N, C-alpha and C positions, 0 to 999 in steps of 0.2 A: 528522636526518639528518647523522651524524658520520663514523664509520668504515665502518659497514655500513648499506646501504640500508634494512633492515627490523630494524636492531640495537634500536630504540627502540619496537616495537610489538610485546611478546609477545601481546596480544590478537589479533593477526593469526592467529597458529597455532591458536590456539582455534577463532575461526570457520571457519577451512580445514578443520578437523576436523568441526566442527560439519555444516558443507555436505556433507561426505563421507559423513557419516551420513545425512544427508537424502536424498540421491542413492541410498544404498544401501538405504535403508529404501523407498523409491518403487520400488525395481526388484524389490527381492526380495519386500515385502508383509508380510502380518502374520504375527509368531510370538510364542508365547506364554511364550518364556523370559528377555525382555529384562528385564524388571524385576528378577528375582533377579541376573542376571549382573552388570547395572549395580549393584546394592548392592555385592555382592561385590567389584567393581572398585574402588569408592570405598573400602571398608574396607582394601583392600590399597595404593591409594593413599596411604592415612594412615601405615599400616606401613613405607612405604617413604621414610620422611622422611629417613633416613641416606644414601641413594643417588638423588642428584640425577637422574641420566641416567634410572634405571629408572624414579624418581617422574613425570618428563616424559612419559615414552612412555607410562605407567599413567594420567595425566590426558589425553593425546592418546586414549588409547582410550575413556575416560569419555565425551569429548564425542562421539565418533563414536556409540557405544550410544546417548546421550541424543538426538541430532539422529534417529537410527533410530526411537526411541520417540516423540518428538515428533510425526513425521511420520504414524507409524501413528495415534496416537491421532485427529489431526486428519483423516486420510482415512477412519477409523473414522465420526466424527461427520458428516463431509459426505455419505457414500454410505449415504443412509438407504433404508429399505425401505417402499415406498408400497403401498397396497391397489389389488388389478385393478381394482375397482369406482370409480365416481364417489362423491364423500364431500362432505359440506356443512362449509365452513370460514368463519372470520373472519380477514380481514386489514386491514393499512394498507400505502397507496401509499407509496412511497419514492422513485420517479422522475415525472416529467413524462412521458406517453405521446409514445411515437415510432411515426411511421407507417411501415408496413411494405405492400408490396402488398396481402396479404389480412387483415392483422391490426393491431392498435393494441399495442405491445410497453409494459409497465411492468415494473418490479420492486416485488415485493411481500412484507412480512414477516408470517408467520402469528402472530397475536397468543397462540395457544395454545402454541407451540413456540418461537415467536422463530426459525424457520427462513425463510430468505430463497429465493424461488422467481422465476424468468423467467415472466412472465405474459403469454399473448398471447391478446387479444380480437377474436375473428373480427368483421369489420365487418358492420353491419347490411344486410340486403339492400335494394335499391331498388325499393319499392313505391310506390303510388300512395297519398297521403295519410300515409307515413310521413317523419318526419325524414331529412334527406340522410346516406348512409351512414357509419357510423362516428363519428358525432356524439356519442353518447352515452359511448363511450370516450375520445373526442377530449376530453371536457370533465373527465376525470379531473386532479386534482391533489393535491399531496403532503401527506400528512397524511389522506386522504381515507379513511373505514374502508368496508370491502366484505363483503358475506355471497357466496360463489362456492358453485357446485355443480360441479365437475368431476374428471376422473382426474388425479391428479399423477402425473409419469413421472420415473425417474431422469433425471440431465444426458445429452444427446446427445453420440454418440460422433464429431460430423461433425468432418473434418479436410480442410485447403485448405493444400498446400504443408507449410509448418512449422507452422500455425497449428491447435492443437488446440482445439477448443471446450470438449469436456469439462475438461480443464486448466483453460481460462481461466475455466470457471465455478467451479470447485473452488477456486482461487486468490482469487476475489472472493467467496467464502464462499455460493455457492448450493447447494441440496442437491436441486433437481429444477426441473423446469419444467411448464406446465400451459397448454392450449388450451382456451379458455372460449367457449362458444356466447352468442350476444348476448343471448338470455332467460335465461340460467342464473347472473345476476349482477345485484346492485343495491346502491347505496349504502345504508349502514347506520351507525346510532349504535353503535359498540363499545368496548370498555373495553381499555384498556392494560395493567392492573394486574400481568398474566401476564408481560409483559415485563421486562428486566432495567433498571436505572437508565441502564446504557451506553447501550442501545436507544432508550430513550425519549430521553436525551440528543441522540443523532444525529437522530433524527427532530424534536427541536425546531429544531436546527440546519439539518437540509434544508428546513425550513419556511421560516426566516429566509433562507435563500440564495435560495428561490423570490420571496420578497418584494423583494430586493434587485434579483434580476434584472428585475423587473417596473420599476424606476425606470430602466433604462438605455433602454428605448424601441427603437423599431425591430426588434422581433423579427425581422423577415423579410428582416433584410438580412445580407450576409455580415460587415458591419463589426461588426454585434451580436454575431454567432458567434464572433468572434476577440474581443471583448472579455470576452464570457462565460467563454470557453474562458482567458484568461490572469488574469482578475480572481478568478473563483469556481470554476474547473475545470467548468465545464458546457459538453462537447463534442458537446452532441446536436444544436445548431443547424449545426455545420460541415458543408458538402457536401463530397462526394469530390472536387469538381474545387479547392476551396480547401485541401484537405487535401495534395493533388497538389503545387501551387505552394509549402506552406511546405516539403514532403519535398524537392522537387527543389533548392531555394536552400538548404538546411541549416537551416531555422529553425523546424523541427517543435519545437524543446526549447520554444519560446516558446508554446506551445500547451498543452503538458503540465506543470503545476505541478510544481517542482522545487526545489532549493536556490535557483537564479537566483532564482526569485519570493521566495521567503521571505524571501533575503538581502536584496533591495530594501526588503521591507516592515520587516525587522530595522532597516536603515539609516535608514529614513524614522523610526520610532520612537526610535531612538536621538538623533536630530538633536531630536526634538519635547523629548525627556526629559533634557536637559542636555549633550548634545555629549559631549567627552571626561570631564566630571565623572559622566557616566552609569554609569562602569566602576568607580566607588568609591560607588555610591549604591544599597545594596538595593533600596530602595522602587521604583526606576526600575525594577531588575532584574525584580521581581515583577510589574509592571504591564505591562512589554513582554513578558514570557514569558506572563503570562496572554492577552495579547491574540494573540501567536502562535500557542496552543493553542486558542483561540477559533477562530481563523480555519482551524486544521486542522479542526477539528470541522465548521466551515460547508461547506468544500470536500469532505464525505465521507470524509476521513482515508484518502487516496491513499498507498502505501507511500513514494514517492518525498517525499512532504509532511511524514509521520511522520518519515523520515530524517532530514529536513531540521531540523525541529522539535527532535529529540532532539539533533543537534549544536550548534545554536544556544543550546540550553540548558545544555549543556555548556561551550560557548564563555562563556557569560554568568556562570556559576558558577565558573569558574576564572579569568575576569577579575579576579573579587574578590578571589583569593589570589594572583594576577600570576603563575599557570603558563602552559605552553605551552599554547596553546587549540585550533588546528586542527592535528590530526596524523593518519597511518595510525591511529595507536592508538586515537584518538575515533573516526574511522570504523569501525574494527572494533568498539568498545564500541557503538555504535548499531545494528549489524549482529546483534549478539548479542541485543540486547535484541528487536528486529524477528523474528528467525527463531525464538527462543523462544515468544516470542507467537503468530506465523503462521508454521511452518515451510515451507508450500505457497509462501509468499512468494517463496522462492528461484527457483521456475519461471515468476515474473512478468517479463514483458517490462520495464516499468518498473523494479523492483528490481534486474534485471541493469543496465540501462542507468545508472541512477542511481547506485548503488554505483561501475561501473566508469569511468564519467565524473569522477566525484570523486577515487576513487583515483589515476586517471593525474594530474590536476590537482596534486593531493598530491605526488606522486613528480615528475615532468615540470620543473612551472614553478620549483620552487628550483633544480633543476640547471640551467635555462636561464638564470638569474640570474648564474651563475658565469661565463658568457661575457663579463661585462662587468668590468671593473676595480672592485675593492672600494671601495664609495662612490659609484660613478660615478651608479647611479640614483636615489639620495637626493638627488644635487646637480642632477638634470635630472629634473624632475617630468613633464614632457609626454612624455619619452621613456621615463620608467617607465611611465606610464600606457599610451601605444601599445604599447610590449613585453608589457606585462600582458596586454592585451587580445589580442593576437598568441598569446602563450604560452598563454594559458587556452583560447583557441578550438582551438590546434592540439592540446593536451595532452587536452581534452574528445573530441575527434574522433578520435584515436588510440585513446582508450581505448573507445570504443564502435563504431569503423567496422567490425570483423569481425561484430558481432552486428547492426548495420544491416544489412550486405550479407547475414546469414543469414537475418534474419526477412524483409527487405523488399526484398532483390536489387537495392539502389540505392545509391550513393555521391554524395552532391552535390561539386562541384567549386568551385564560388564560395562555400564556407560561409566563408571569412575576409572577404569583403566583406561577405555579408548580416551578419556578427556585428557588423560596424563599424557598421550601421544599426539592426538589431533590438534591441541591448542598450540604447543609449542611447533608443530608442523605447519599450522595456518600461519603464525606469525612470520614463520622463513618463508612460505611461499608468498604470502602477500608483500613481503617486503623485497623479495627478490623479483615479482613481476614487474615491477616499474624499470627494473634494469633490462629485463626482456624485451619488453615493448620499445625500450630505445634501442636495444641490439638484439633483434631477433634469431642472430646467430646461436645466442645461449638457450634459446628456449629447448633444446634437447636436454640441458642440465635440469630446467624446471621440471621435464616432463619424466626424467628419470625419477627425481625425489617423489613425484606424485604416483607413480606406478610402481615404486616401492610402497607407498602408504597404502595404496590399494590392495596390492599383496599381503600386508601386515593385518588389513581391516577383515580381509577374505578368509583369513587363518583365525581370527578371533570370532568371526561369525560361523564358523564351521565347529566349534566347541559345542558339545552337547549342551543344552539349556543356555544358549547365548540369549535367548527372548522367550517371554511369555507369551503366546499367541491365542487368538481365538477369544479375546475378551468381549469387545464391544458391549459395555455398558450402555444403559437407555440413559436418555436426558436426565431424568431424575435420579437415576444411581449416581452420574457424574457429578450431577449439582450436590447431593450428598457428601459425596465424596470431599467436596470445596468446603462443604461446612464442617465437617469434621477434621481437617486441616485446619481452619480457620480456629475451630476451637480448640486444638491441640497448641498452635500458636500462641493464642491466649493467654492460656495456662502456663505454657513455658515463659510467656513474658510477665506474668504475674509472680511467679515464683522467683525469676532472676531479680525483680524489684525488692522481692521481701527480703532476698539475700542480701540484696545490695543494702536498702535500709538497717538490716541487722547489724552488717560489717559496721 
């Protein structure tokens, strides 16, 4: 950040064009002429090398067309056609069962085609001499093979407020759903040969996550639910009451794995493998990054964690050549990679909140440090830490506030107080967790600490006016709010530049 707020982020413009293409492609639908037009535009862009302005415009059009083409391909792949009648197929279980009023829900992967389905097993009827209802499907575990006979249906079009269930399923790679009667499925030994190497690798790490979760103990407690979500990304045990407490207090971000969690893990690994010497020792980088990406696979590769791991990878590689490591350009680079691989991630709430929060932090925090005299923060470390916590918390909240209001209709009031509690707690919990996984007998200590954290947050949530509820702005209102935020930032940036030039 020197003379222009985005002058050192050329990739940001490309990301914006790619996003625009994805939105256009999702709105317009499938067209057949995209490939030839894109090829013509690429050739035209190369021929305009003498005309910088025209070439820049042509590059922007190319990325818009690319986004359109990518989202068209992914939507075509996900919106599969299924037969009207029941079929027999083999599948492997991807998640532990979650109990619903009438069914047990699991995610399954078809071994023949590699397609993901939402599967709902009807509970067994209560009859004399028959095991308790739902017991068979409740006993399913990740990696179990199944032979099922049922009708597979397209993704449900169900909506509630701003939540689009079909969109949610498509973003997470589901191509359909099925409801299975209790007598039309059975466990079976199945072959995984037809699955891709990536799918087999994911399945292996999901099994490993399930084994690690068993080491925590206390599976029925709220403390276990929080530890499972914070450490391994398993939120299936979280109750709605507990989710509400964390949402009201502004602590929901520690339940969803993100850059905060990966940064804490990265910091721990850095300290273990050389401290400051880490940044000049390639083998330490290799081991740490391998560990980080193994963790990404274990937690199921959510978009926010993939983004964070990509940024940390770039950070580690750039540190070897002493280059600027964390910047808007680096963030834009990770967004390009994620959207090229999975363009529908743009519509994922996690993707939007993850990138907007980090984007706001990268822009606002350096600007906030200009409020202090040059060198002041470097000589007052305690003030620097406190101000850093305050600035990061406010910046992240500013970045996601319109989205939180749009999707959840709520804004937390005491988020600053909460962050001064939950971030140190998250560091302690994440650093203690590997010890607990190695020595499960210490799990009670970890669960006791998290139980105390839950009690403290419940107390904060009970304070009058802890959150502003019932907001639910429209898309236009949320968009205009971001326009106002950007305008205020540009004004503050311009004022700080004038003050610096004057001095």
